[in-house]
N, C-alpha and C positions, 0 to 999 in steps of 0.2 A: 191176210187181212181183209181182202175182198174176195169172197169165194166165187162171186159172179163174173169176174174178170176171165175170159175164155183164152185158154193156150193158143197161140198163134203160131208157134214153131212147129214146122213139120207138116202144115196143111199143104194139100194138093188141089188146085194151084195154090202157091204161096199167098200168104196173107196179103190183102189189098191195102193200099194207103188209107181207104175208108174203114177198113176193120182195125188197122192200127190206131188211127185217130179216135175211133169210137172206144177202144180200151184204155186209151191215155186220157180221154175226157171223163170215163168212168172212174178213173183211178183219182183223178184231180177232184171230182165231186165227193169221192169217199173221204179223202184225207182232209178236205176244207170244209165239208158240209154246205159248200154254196151250190145251189141248183141254178139252172139255165136262166130262171126268171129273175135272177138276182140283179140289183141295181148296177149300173154301168162301173161304178168304183170297184166293185167286187168282180164282175164279169170279166173286165179287161184283163187283169192280172191272171185270171184263171184261163182265159183264152191263150196267153201267152205261154203259161206253164203247159198247157195242153199240147201247144205246137212244139215246144221243146222236148217234152217226153215222148211225143210222137217221133221226133227225129231220132231220139236216142234209141228208142226200141227198133225203129227201122234199121239203124246201124248196127244194133246188137243182133238182130235176127240174121243179117247178112254175115256177119262175123262168125257165128256159131256153126258147128258142123251140123250135118243134116241128122235128123232124128232117125232112129232105126225103126220105131213104132209111132205111126201117127197119133195125134190126140184123140182121147175117147169121144169128146163132145165136139159137135158141130158148132162153129161160132154162130151166134145169133143172126148176124147178118147174111149167113147162107142158109137160114131156115126158110121154107116156104112161107109159113105163117106171118113170119117178121117181114119178109119181101112183100107180102099183099098188103100189110099194115102201112109200110113205108109208102108203097105206091098209093094207096087210098088217100094218105096225108098229103102227098104231092098233088094229087088230082084235086082236093079240096082247096089247098092252098092257091093253085092256079086258077081255079074257078073264082075264088074270092078275089084274087088280084084283076080278073077279067071284069068282074062287077066294078070294082073301083075304076078300071080304065074306061069302062062304058059309062060311068056315072049312074049306074043302077042302084037304087036305095036297097040296103040290106042291113042286118043285124050283125053285131060281133060278139 
């Protein structure tokens, strides 16, 4: 159904909570068609579903036997270019918050 969800079983080191949550979030977005910018009425049920699915996936990965062959693709959160984009976004968000805290005029 969703070709973009990365295989998390068999990763070394094992899939992190962040990677599991990202896969769960991607699954929920795909099946519901609800994006992160949705109204609170749609966002809250999707957040709950994401948390529940992440917990189920975490338990499932812990229960399955080890893979003999690791996954072919590196999960997005482990790719250097994705890490760089995430770091840049965090820096921008921190700078934006700092401007709010200092009362500096800026655009949104």
